[in-house]
N, C-alpha and C positions, 0 to 999 in steps of 0.2 A: 414924518421921524419912521427910523427903523425899528424893526419889532425882533427880539431874540425869542424865539420859541423850543417848546420842549425843555423848560428849564425846571429840573426839579422841584416842587413843591414846596419842600424840606430848604433850599437852598433861599427860595423868595421870602421866605418867613424869615430866614437868617439875614437877609439883607434889609429886611422892615424892618426888624428888632434890632440892628448894630450900627444901621444908617450906611455901613459901607462895605463890601463886597466885591473879590476878584472871581471873575467867572472863566476856566480852561476850557473853550469850547474848539472840537475840531469839523461840525460838521462844512459841508462847502456853502450854505447859505448864511451860514453866521462868519465866515471867513471872507466872503465877499463881500459883508456889510461892513466887516470891522475895519478893512479896508479904506473904507468912504471916510470913517468917522475921523473927528479929532477931538481931540481935549476939550470940553465942555457943552458937546452936542447930547439933546436928550435922545434916550429910547425907550422902549415899551417894552418888559419883558413877561412873558407869560409863563404857564404849566403849559397851556394847552401846544399840538403838535400844528403841526402849517397848515394842513388839512379839517381841522378841526376848529379852526381861531374862527368865530364868526361876528358879526355886527351886536356890540354889546358885552362880549368876552371881556372879563376884568384881568387886570395885571398892575402890573406897578412901573411908574413912571419914574427914571433915574437919570444922570447926570453924567456923562462918561471922564473918570478924571485920568483914567493913564490906558493906552493898547498897546500891546507890543504883539508885534505878529512873529512867529520861531517855526524855524526849519529843524526837526530832531532826526538824525542818523535810528535809525531800528536797524535789530537783529532778525532778518526774516527768515521764516520757518515752514509757514504755509502760505507765502505771498511771494510776490514777489519786489513789492515797494520796500524800499530802503528809505525812505524818506517819508516824515509825514508834518503836514504842515499844519498848525496849532497857533492859535490866537488868546492870546487873555487881556480881561476889559477890565476895569476894577473900575466900579461906578458907584454912586452914592446915590441913596433913596428920596427922593422928592415925595410922592403921593401914590395912593388910588387910585389906579382909574378904570375905565373904560374904552372898547373900540367903537369906532364913530363909521369908519371908513375905510376898507382893506384894499390894497394892491399890489396882489404876487406876480411879483416880475419876472418871474419864469426860475425856471432850474438854476443855481447856482447864484441865483443874482439878488435872494433877500427879498421882503418884504415891506411895503410902507405904508402905516396908519395914519388916519386920524384919529385922537383920541379927543374923550372929556372928563372933567371932573368924576370921580366915584361919587354918585349919589346915597348916602345911607336912608333908607325906608324904615320907620316904624316908631 
């Protein structure tokens, strides 16, 4: 399953609390992942950056409800880019989980993870 990383912690809390959330993402890895997703796919979402994701890292398991990829025209000021590629992904919360295996597919290709159910000790 694919992983979305470096999502703000407050956004993860909002997803867990309300059950459904739409994320607007512009990272190249996230857009590459979004192009491969279909409704019903499951994704791992974490507030950790790609380089900080480790075995045992915690995050949320969510089900993809909708994926939309858009080009936005921009008014350049200090840069030459006139279009911006963005993706909006609506997901529904399933559970808290942790990473069991990580496979970094390379720049702009995303990360695949295997997860296990979150175990609460105590």
